[in-house]
C-alpha positions in Angstrom: 6.9 -9.1 6.7 4.9 -12.3 6.4 4.2 -13.5 2.8 0.4 -13.1 3.4 0.6 -9.5 4.7 2.9 -8.6 1.9 0.8 -10.1 -0.9 -2.3 -8.4 0.5 -0.8 -4.9 0.4 2.3 -4.5 -1.7 0.4 -4.1 -5.0 -1.7 -1.5 -3.3 0.6 0.5 -1.2 2.6 1.6 -4.2 -0.1 4.0 -5.2 1.2 6.4 -2.6 3.6 9.2 -3.5 5.4 10.2 -0.3 7.4 13.4 -0.1 11.1 13.0 -0.1 11.6 14.7 3.2 9.3 12.2 5.0 11.1 10.7 8.0 10.1 7.5 9.8 6.5 6.4 9.5 3.5 5.7 12.4 -0.7 3.1 14.1 -3.8 5.0 13.1 -5.2 6.9 10.2 -3.6 10.2 11.5 -1.4 11.6 14.2 -3.1 12.0 17.6 -2.2 15.7 17.7 -2.2 17.1 14.1 -0.1 20.1 13.2 -1.8 23.3 12.3 -3.0 23.8 8.7 -1.7 20.5 7.2 -1.9 20.2 3.4 -4.1 17.3 2.4 -3.9 15.6 -1.1 -6.0 12.7 -2.4 -5.7 10.6 -5.5 -8.1 7.9 -6.8 -7.1 4.9 -8.8 -9.1 2.4 -10.8 -8.3 -1.3 -10.7 -8.0 -3.8 -13.5 -7.6 -7.5 -12.8 -6.7 -10.4 -15.0 -7.1 -14.1 -14.1 -5.9 -17.1 -16.0 -8.1 -20.1 -15.3 -6.0 -22.1 -17.8 -2.3 -21.7 -18.8 -3.2 -20.6 -22.3 -5.2 -17.4 -21.9 -6.1 -14.6 -19.7 -9.6 -13.1 -18.8 -9.5 -9.4 -18.1 -12.0 -7.1 -16.3 -11.8 -3.4 -15.6 -13.4 -1.4 -12.9 -13.2 -4.3 -10.4 -12.4 -2.0 -7.5 -10.9 1.3 -6.3 -7.9 2.7 -4.5 -7.8 6.0 -2.6 -4.6 7.6 -1.5 -4.5 10.4 1.1 -1.4 12.4 1.8 -1.2 15.0 4.6 1.8 17.1 5.4 2.3 19.8 8.0 5.3 21.8 9.3 6.4 19.0 11.7 4.6 15.9 10.5 3.5 13.8 7.6 0.7 11.3 7.2 -0.1 8.9 4.5 -2.9 6.4 4.0 -4.0 4.0 1.3 -7.3 2.1 1.0 -7.7 -0.3 -1.8 -10.0 -3.2 -2.5 -11.8 -5.2 -5.1 -15.6 -4.9 -5.3 -17.1 -8.4 -5.0 -20.0 -7.3 -7.1 -17.7 -6.5 -10.0 -14.5 -8.6 -9.5 -13.9 -11.9 -11.3 -15.3 -14.8 -9.2 -16.5 -12.3 -6.6 -13.1 -12.0 -5.2 -13.2 -9.7 -2.1 -9.6 -8.7 -1.3 -8.8 -5.4 0.3 -6.3 -3.6 2.5 -5.7 -0.4 4.3 -2.4 1.1 5.5 -1.7 4.3 7.3 1.7 5.8 8.2 2.3 8.8 10.4 5.7 10.5 10.8 6.8 13.0 13.4 10.5 13.6 13.7 12.3 10.4 14.5 9.1 8.7 15.7 6.7 6.8 13.5 3.6 4.7 13.8 1.8 2.3 11.4 -1.5 0.5 11.2 -2.3 -2.0 8.5 -5.6 -3.9 8.0 -6.0 -6.6 5.4 -8.1 -9.6 4.5 -6.2 -12.9 4.6 -5.3 -14.1 1.1 -3.3 -17.2 1.2 -4.7 -19.0 -1.9 -2.3 -20.6 -4.3 -4.9 -21.4 -7.0 -8.2 -20.2 -8.4 -9.8 -23.3 -6.9 -8.7 -22.3 -3.4 -9.9 -18.7 -4.0 -13.3 -20.0 -5.0 -13.4 -22.3 -2.0 -12.6 -19.4 0.3 -15.3 -17.3 -1.3 -17.9 -20.0 -0.6 -16.7 -20.2 3.0 -16.9 -16.5 3.5 -20.5 -16.4 2.2 -21.7 -18.5 5.2 -19.7 -17.2 8.1 -17.2 -14.7 9.6 -14.0 -13.7 8.0 -10.6 -13.1 9.5 -8.8 -9.9 9.1 -5.2 -9.3 10.1 -4.2 -6.1 12.0 -0.6 -4.9 12.3 0.4 -2.0 14.5 3.9 -0.7 14.6 5.9 2.0 16.3 9.4 3.3 15.8 11.2 5.3 18.4 14.9 5.7 19.4 16.1 3.3 16.7 13.8 0.5 17.8 10.9 -0.9 15.9 8.0 -2.7 17.7 5.2 -4.5 15.8 2.1 -6.4 16.9 -0.1 -8.5 14.7 -3.5 -9.6 15.8 -6.5 -11.2 14.0 -10.2 -10.3 14.3 -13.4 -11.8 12.9 -15.9 -9.7 11.0 -18.9 -10.4 8.8 -17.8 -11.9 5.5 -19.5 -9.3 3.4 -17.4 -6.5 4.7 -15.6 -4.8 1.8 -13.2 -1.9 1.7 -16.2 0.4 2.1 -16.4 -0.7 5.8 -12.8 0.2 6.6 -13.8 2.6 9.4 -16.0 -0.1 11.0 -13.1 -2.6 10.9 -10.7 -0.1 12.3 -13.0 0.5 15.3 -13.3 -3.3 15.8 -9.5 -3.5 15.7 -9.2 -0.8 18.3 -11.5 -2.5 20.6 -9.7 -5.8 20.1 -6.3 -4.2 20.9 -7.6 -3.1 24.3 -8.6 -6.6 25.3 -6.4 -9.6 26.2 -6.0 -10.9 22.6 -3.4 -13.3 21.5 -0.8 -11.3 19.5 2.5 -11.8 17.8 5.0 -9.2 18.9 8.4 -8.4 17.3 10.9 -5.9 18.6 14.1 -5.1 16.7 16.9 -2.6 16.6 17.2 -0.8 13.4 20.5 -0.3 11.5 21.4 3.4 10.9 19.6 4.7 7.8 16.8 2.2 7.8 13.6 3.6 6.4 10.7 3.3 8.8 8.3 1.6 6.3 7.6 0.4 2.8 5.9 3.7 1.8 8.8 5.9 2.6 11.3 3.6 1.0 9.3 3.6 -2.3 9.0 7.3 -2.1 12.7 7.8 -1.5 13.6 5.9 -4.7 11.0 7.7 -6.8 12.4 11.0 -5.5 15.9 9.9 -6.3 14.9 9.2 -9.9 12.9 12.4 -10.4 15.9 14.4 -9.0 18.2 12.7 -11.5 15.8 13.5 -14.4 15.6 17.1 -13.5 19.4 17.3 -13.2 20.4 15.5 -16.4 17.3 14.2 -18.2 18.4 10.7 -17.5 17.8 8.2 -14.7 19.7 5.3 -13.2 18.4 2.6 -10.9 21.0 3.3 -8.2 21.6 1.2 -5.1 19.1 -0.4 -2.8 17.6 1.2 0.4 16.5 -0.6 3.5 13.2 -0.5 5.3 11.5 -2.3 8.2 8.2 -4.1 8.4 7.0 -6.3 11.2 10.4 -6.6 12.8 12.2 -7.7 9.6 14.6 -5.7 7.4 14.0 -5.5 3.7 15.9 -4.2 0.7 14.1 -2.2 -1.9 15.8 -1.6 -5.3 15.0 -0.5 -8.8 16.1 -3.2 -11.2 15.3 -1.1 -14.3 14.4 2.6 -14.7 13.8 4.6 -17.9 12.6 8.1 -18.6 9.7 8.3 -21.2 8.7 11.4 -23.1 5.0 10.4 -22.6 2.7 7.5 -21.8 -1.0 6.7 -22.2 -2.9 5.6 -19.1 -6.7 5.2 -18.9 -7.1 7.1 -22.2 -5.1 10.1 -21.0 -1.7 11.1 -22.1 1.0 12.0 -19.5 4.2 13.8 -20.5 7.7 13.2 -19.1 7.2 10.2 -16.8 9.6 7.6 -15.3 8.8 3.9 -15.6 10.6 1.6 -13.1 10.7 -2.0 -12.2 11.2 -2.6 -8.5 11.8 -5.6 -6.3 11.9 -6.1 -2.5 14.2 -8.7 -0.9 13.8 -10.0 2.7 17.1 -10.1 4.5 15.5 -12.7 6.8 14.6 -15.4 4.3 15.7 -14.0 0.9 12.2 -13.8 -0.6 12.0 -11.5 -3.6 8.9 -9.8 -4.9 8.7 -7.6 -8.0 6.4 -4.8 -9.2 6.3 -1.9 -11.6 5.4 1.8 -11.3 5.1 4.7 -13.7 5.2 8.1 -12.0 5.3 11.8 -12.9 8.3 14.0 -12.9 6.9 17.6 -12.8 3.9 19.6 -11.8 1.2 18.3 -9.4 2.0 14.7 -10.4 5.7 14.8 -9.6 6.6 11.7 -7.7 3.0 10.5 -7.8 2.3 7.1 -9.4 0.3 7.2 -12.5 0.1 3.4 -13.1 1.3 0.3 -11.3 1.2 -3.4 -12.0 1.8 -6.4 -9.8 1.3 -10.2 -10.2 0.8 -11.7 -6.7 -0.1 -15.1 -8.1 0.7 -16.9 -11.3 -3.1 -16.8 -12.1 -3.8 -13.2 -11.1 -2.5 -9.8 -12.2 -3.5 -6.4 -10.8 -3.1 -3.0 -12.4 -3.8 0.4 -11.0 -4.4 3.5 -13.1 -4.7 7.1 -11.9 -8.4 8.2 -12.2 -9.0 11.4 -10.3 -12.4 11.8 -11.9 -13.6 9.2 -9.4 -15.6 11.0 -6.7 -14.8 8.5 -3.9 -18.0 9.6 -2.1 -18.7 6.0 -1.0 -15.3 5.9 0.7 -15.6 9.0 2.8 -14.8 8.8 6.5 -12.0 9.2 9.0 -9.8 6.6 7.3 -9.6 8.7 4.2 -10.1 12.2 5.5 -7.3 12.2 8.0 -9.5 12.2 11.1 -8.5 11.0 14.5 -7.7 7.4 15.3 -10.7 5.1 15.8 
């Protein structure tokens, strides 16, 4: 995937615990024809951000945003979505970065939709300049739509402009704008690729497969090993996902709460196209309702910024209700 798309989403997508039996993934917040009586699960995460205006110290701030993960599973389908964003009223330097991704799986077919703000700053100064620009005009959002069928992946990326003050709370509005834009003659970048056998249909399912592998090992022997990499596809490119370090912990403290029997893993993705490597960490449960569900995650997308997610299911999420989170029909 492009560096900009990856940086906007990777730290956020990881909050999703996908069942191990999920097949290829699919655009829109939910399948067009849902299976009867799907099981829906939702988890909330609080966000902590650190910035380093100078090389010698960090400035930290908690509660700078929110993440909401929705997982839906029925007899013949599975659907997953993640909405995550900073709150410009609380984030350092009013940074407004957010993304939404949804995957739907049905048999060997899959569809994906991703929506994210462009975030190509390489310094705090560039971020501040972009914040000032956004305050006086429109803002560009990237939309990616993908399908997988018969071993072929097709992805289309377009851009749309929206009011600069749109935050993650306007995700449904942005999805509707994106739907209208996709029906018009809009310049788009299209990639079509054949998938090698065994390629996972998306980043979410790949992360879930590795977490499931580790949890199975822990249940079988009380130990975990990183194991070999697995492949996935995103925007017509093949990536490797591997665990570089994995360890079982008797307990951990996250957000003032203790969690027993967890696994902490360091992961990295590598593009087979250009060799770019990106690392991140996840701590996830091994048993009960939190089995294979991330409890904490950390990621440093820039040398001057670090993002952390902590499970916080006490968050009501009322301000984020809507089709994008509730598994409603496509916009």
